[in-house]
C-alpha positions as CSV (number, residue, x, y, z in Angstrom):
1,X,16.2,85.8,22.4
2,X,20.0,85.7,22.7
3,X,22.0,88.8,23.5
4,X,25.7,89.2,23.7
5,X,26.7,91.8,26.3
6,X,30.1,93.3,27.1
7,X,30.0,92.8,30.9
8,X,28.3,91.0,33.7
9,X,27.0,94.4,34.9
10,X,25.2,94.7,31.5
11,X,23.8,91.1,31.9
12,X,22.5,92.0,35.4
13,X,20.5,95.0,34.3
14,X,18.7,92.8,31.7
15,X,18.3,89.8,34.0
16,X,14.6,90.3,34.7
17,X,13.6,90.6,31.1
18,X,11.5,87.7,30.0
19,X,12.8,85.2,27.4
20,X,16.1,87.0,27.2
21,X,19.4,85.0,27.4
22,X,22.5,87.1,28.0
23,X,25.9,85.8,27.2
24,X,28.9,87.9,28.3
25,X,31.6,88.6,25.7
26,X,34.0,91.2,26.9
27,X,36.4,91.0,23.9
28,X,39.3,89.6,26.0
29,X,38.6,86.0,24.8
30,X,37.6,84.5,21.5
31,X,33.8,85.0,20.7
32,X,31.6,82.4,22.4
33,X,29.9,79.6,20.5
34,X,26.4,80.2,19.2
35,X,27.0,83.4,17.2
36,X,24.3,82.3,14.7
37,X,21.6,82.6,17.4
38,X,22.5,86.1,18.5
39,X,19.8,88.6,17.8
40,X,21.2,91.6,19.7
41,X,24.9,92.4,19.9
42,X,26.2,94.9,22.5
43,X,29.9,94.8,21.7
44,X,32.8,95.6,24.0
45,X,34.2,99.2,24.0
46,X,37.3,98.3,21.9
47,X,36.9,95.5,19.5
48,X,40.0,93.2,19.3
49,X,38.4,90.6,17.0
50,X,37.6,90.3,13.3
51,X,34.3,92.2,13.0
52,X,33.4,91.2,9.4
53,X,34.1,87.5,10.2
54,X,32.0,87.7,13.3
55,X,29.1,89.4,11.6
56,X,29.2,86.7,8.9
57,X,28.4,84.1,11.6
58,X,25.6,86.2,13.1
59,X,22.9,85.1,10.8
60,X,20.1,86.0,13.2
61,X,21.5,89.5,14.1
62,X,19.0,92.3,14.1
63,X,20.5,95.0,16.3
64,X,24.0,96.3,17.2
65,X,24.1,98.7,20.1
66,X,27.5,100.1,20.8
67,X,28.6,101.4,24.2
68,X,30.6,104.2,22.5
69,X,29.6,107.2,20.5
70,X,31.9,106.0,17.7
71,X,30.7,103.3,15.4
72,X,33.5,103.1,12.9
73,X,34.5,99.5,13.6
74,X,31.0,98.3,12.8
75,X,29.3,100.6,10.3
76,X,31.3,99.5,7.2
77,X,30.6,95.9,7.8
78,X,27.0,96.0,9.0
79,X,24.9,93.2,7.4
80,X,21.9,94.3,5.4
81,X,18.8,94.7,7.5
82,X,20.6,95.1,10.8
83,X,20.0,98.3,12.9
84,X,23.0,100.1,14.4
85,X,22.7,102.4,17.4
86,X,25.4,104.3,19.2
87,X,25.7,105.5,22.8
88,X,25.4,109.2,22.1
89,X,25.1,111.1,25.3
90,X,26.4,108.6,27.8
91,X,30.0,109.8,27.6
92,X,29.3,113.5,27.4
93,X,30.0,114.4,31.0
94,X,33.3,112.4,31.2
95,X,34.7,113.6,27.9
96,X,33.7,117.2,28.6
97,X,35.3,117.0,32.1
98,X,38.5,115.6,30.6
99,X,38.6,118.4,28.0
100,X,38.3,121.1,30.6
101,X,40.9,119.4,32.8
102,X,43.3,119.0,29.8
103,X,43.1,122.6,28.7
104,X,43.5,123.8,32.3
105,X,46.5,121.5,32.8
106,X,48.2,122.8,29.6
107,X,47.4,126.5,30.1
108,X,48.5,126.5,33.8
109,X,51.6,124.4,33.0
110,X,50.6,121.5,35.4
111,X,52.8,118.9,33.5
112,X,55.9,121.0,33.9
113,X,55.1,121.8,37.6
114,X,54.6,118.0,38.2
115,X,58.0,117.3,36.6
116,X,59.6,119.9,38.8
117,X,57.9,118.6,41.9
118,X,59.5,115.1,41.3
119,X,62.9,116.8,41.0
120,X,62.4,119.1,44.0
121,X,62.7,122.3,42.0
122,X,60.7,125.4,43.0
123,X,60.0,126.6,39.5
124,X,58.1,129.9,40.0
125,X,56.8,131.4,36.8
126,X,53.7,133.0,35.2
127,X,51.4,130.8,33.2
128,X,48.6,131.3,30.7
129,X,45.0,131.2,32.0
130,X,41.7,129.9,30.7
131,X,39.9,133.2,31.7
132,X,39.5,135.6,28.8
133,X,40.7,133.0,26.3
134,X,39.0,131.9,23.1
135,X,38.1,128.2,22.9
136,X,37.2,126.8,19.4
137,X,35.1,123.6,19.6
138,X,35.2,121.6,16.4
139,X,32.4,119.0,16.4
140,X,29.6,120.8,18.2
141,X,27.4,117.8,19.0
142,X,26.2,116.6,22.4
143,X,29.7,116.4,23.8
144,X,30.6,119.9,22.4
145,X,27.4,121.3,24.1
146,X,28.3,119.6,27.4
147,X,31.8,121.1,27.1
148,X,30.4,124.6,26.6
149,X,28.2,124.3,29.6
150,X,31.2,123.4,31.8
151,X,33.2,126.2,30.3
152,X,30.6,128.8,31.2
153,X,32.1,129.7,34.7
154,X,35.6,130.2,33.2
155,X,34.8,133.4,31.4
156,X,35.9,132.3,28.0
157,X,34.8,133.1,24.5
158,X,33.5,129.9,22.7
159,X,33.5,129.5,19.0
160,X,31.4,126.6,17.8
161,X,32.0,124.6,14.6
162,X,29.9,121.7,13.1
163,X,30.0,120.0,9.7
164,X,27.6,122.7,8.4
165,X,26.6,126.1,9.7
166,X,23.4,126.3,11.8
167,X,21.8,128.0,14.7
168,X,22.6,126.2,17.9
169,X,20.8,126.1,21.3
170,X,19.5,129.5,22.5
171,X,20.2,131.0,19.1
172,X,24.0,130.6,19.3
173,X,25.9,130.7,16.1
174,X,27.4,127.4,15.0
175,X,29.9,127.8,12.1
176,X,30.5,125.4,9.3
177,X,33.8,123.5,8.9
178,X,34.4,125.5,5.7
179,X,34.9,128.6,7.9
180,X,37.8,127.0,9.9
181,X,40.7,128.8,8.0
182,X,39.4,132.1,9.3
183,X,38.5,130.9,12.8
184,X,41.7,128.9,13.7
185,X,43.9,132.1,14.1
186,X,41.5,133.4,16.7
187,X,41.7,130.5,19.1
188,X,43.8,130.0,22.2
189,X,42.5,126.4,22.5
190,X,41.2,124.2,19.7
191,X,39.2,121.2,20.9
192,X,38.5,118.3,18.5
193,X,35.3,116.3,19.1
194,X,34.5,115.2,15.6
195,X,33.5,111.6,14.7
196,X,35.9,109.4,12.7
197,X,34.8,109.5,9.1
198,X,36.6,109.7,5.7
199,X,36.0,113.4,5.8
200,X,37.7,113.9,9.2
201,X,40.6,111.6,8.6
202,X,43.7,113.8,9.1
203,X,41.7,117.0,8.8
204,X,44.2,118.4,11.3
205,X,47.1,118.5,8.8
206,X,50.1,120.8,8.4
207,X,48.0,123.5,6.9
208,X,45.4,123.4,9.7
209,X,48.1,123.6,12.4
210,X,49.9,126.4,10.6
211,X,46.8,128.5,10.9
212,X,46.7,128.1,14.7
213,X,48.2,131.0,16.7
214,X,51.6,130.8,18.3
215,X,51.3,129.1,21.7
216,X,47.8,127.7,21.1
217,X,46.8,124.3,22.6
218,X,45.3,121.5,20.6
219,X,43.0,119.2,22.6
220,X,42.1,115.9,20.9
221,X,39.2,114.0,22.5
222,X,38.0,112.7,19.1
223,X,40.0,110.0,17.4
224,X,43.7,109.8,16.7
225,X,43.3,109.5,13.0
226,X,41.8,113.1,12.9
227,X,45.3,114.5,13.4
228,X,48.4,114.1,11.2
229,X,50.8,112.9,13.8
230,X,54.0,113.9,11.9
231,X,52.6,117.4,11.3
232,X,51.8,117.8,15.0
233,X,55.2,116.5,16.0
234,X,56.8,119.2,13.8
235,X,54.9,122.0,15.5
236,X,55.5,120.6,19.0
237,X,59.2,120.1,18.3
238,X,59.5,123.7,17.1
239,X,57.8,124.8,20.4
240,X,55.1,126.8,18.5
241,X,52.1,124.7,19.7
242,X,51.1,122.6,22.6
243,X,48.8,119.6,22.7
244,X,46.7,117.4,25.1
245,X,45.8,114.1,23.5
246,X,43.5,111.4,24.8
247,X,43.7,109.6,21.5
248,X,46.7,109.1,19.2
249,X,47.6,107.7,15.8
250,X,48.8,105.0,16.2
251,X,46.9,103.7,19.2
252,X,48.0,102.4,21.6
253,X,51.1,104.6,21.2
254,X,54.2,102.4,21.0
255,X,56.7,103.0,23.9
256,X,59.4,104.3,21.5
257,X,57.2,106.7,19.6
258,X,58.6,110.3,19.6
259,X,55.2,111.7,20.5
260,X,55.8,110.6,24.1
261,X,58.9,112.8,24.4
262,X,57.8,115.8,22.4
263,X,57.9,119.1,24.3
264,X,54.6,120.8,25.3
265,X,52.4,117.6,25.3
266,X,50.2,115.7,27.7
267,X,49.0,112.3,26.7
268,X,46.3,110.1,28.4
269,X,45.4,106.6,27.2
270,X,41.9,107.1,25.7
271,X,40.3,107.5,29.1
272,X,38.2,110.6,28.7
273,X,34.9,108.8,28.9
274,X,36.0,106.1,31.3
275,X,34.3,107.2,34.4
276,X,31.7,105.7,36.8
277,X,29.2,108.2,35.5
278,X,29.7,106.9,32.0
279,X,29.3,103.3,33.1
280,X,26.0,104.1,34.9
281,X,24.7,105.8,31.9
282,X,25.8,103.0,29.6
283,X,23.9,100.5,31.7
284,X,20.8,102.8,31.7
285,X,20.9,103.1,27.9
286,X,21.3,99.3,27.4
287,X,18.2,98.6,29.6
288,X,16.1,101.4,28.0
289,X,17.0,100.3,24.5
290,X,16.2,96.7,25.2
291,X,12.9,97.6,26.7
292,X,12.2,99.6,23.5
293,X,13.3,96.8,21.3
294,X,11.2,94.2,23.0
295,X,8.1,96.4,22.9
296,X,8.6,97.5,19.3
297,X,9.1,101.1,20.2
298,X,11.5,103.4,18.2
299,X,15.1,103.0,19.3
300,X,17.3,105.9,20.3
301,X,20.5,106.9,18.5
302,X,19.9,105.0,15.3
303,X,22.7,105.5,12.9
304,X,21.7,106.5,9.3
305,X,23.8,107.3,6.3
306,X,27.5,107.7,6.8
307,X,27.2,108.5,10.5
């Protein structure tokens, strides 16, 4: 059985499996020859190739296992009869850590202090604090739950929002997205962790941002397309809101884009889940999934429906 894997490390964790041939395709070069023989495709983190054209060549394909939680590059083009699984859970720790760090950095004014340090300026001033604040988590899945666990020592009030209202772990209230208009004015920090779907595209528009309280911080660890960039730029330029973004629209952000120079913003280049812990957990998932696949056991993280 031929498997395309995204790295030599992934090939190494499968090396002892019988009758398995691993071919490394990391996305930095054109796809290898022999696509028609590939039964399992574990694609690179960020596809830089023509996904529909590649799938058309993969006539033996039976399983696509992504190394990210997002599956938007593959789901619309998935051939009939092919199973799609994502990497739900493996990036929870890294993304949750980034979100905590981002909100601390913005509330405690770290970007401004770093700028003043480079200029040799002793800029003493009071800052906001995470303690006693209200954090609104939009997209209360596994990453949202990991984030809440990490926020527990910071003495914050957490408001949870998912696509539909439900009762969360330990009986916690999880609000539905239809309740957002009434919840947004309560939050000091709004964290975006939703998947990229037609429903979430530009859900953070001018109306959404207008409902956020003055001085609030928007933290985006979801996808850039979830936020209307022009609307966010208007709020940042007015000095009314602040933002920490790990993802942007467009992405990568061009060097001359005004978002780079907007006041009250911190931008990182889509690195929230890029940690050694995430890499270890990706490799563990790849191995466990392949053992399940070879033995005919049910696979984890199977994508059904629109997501």
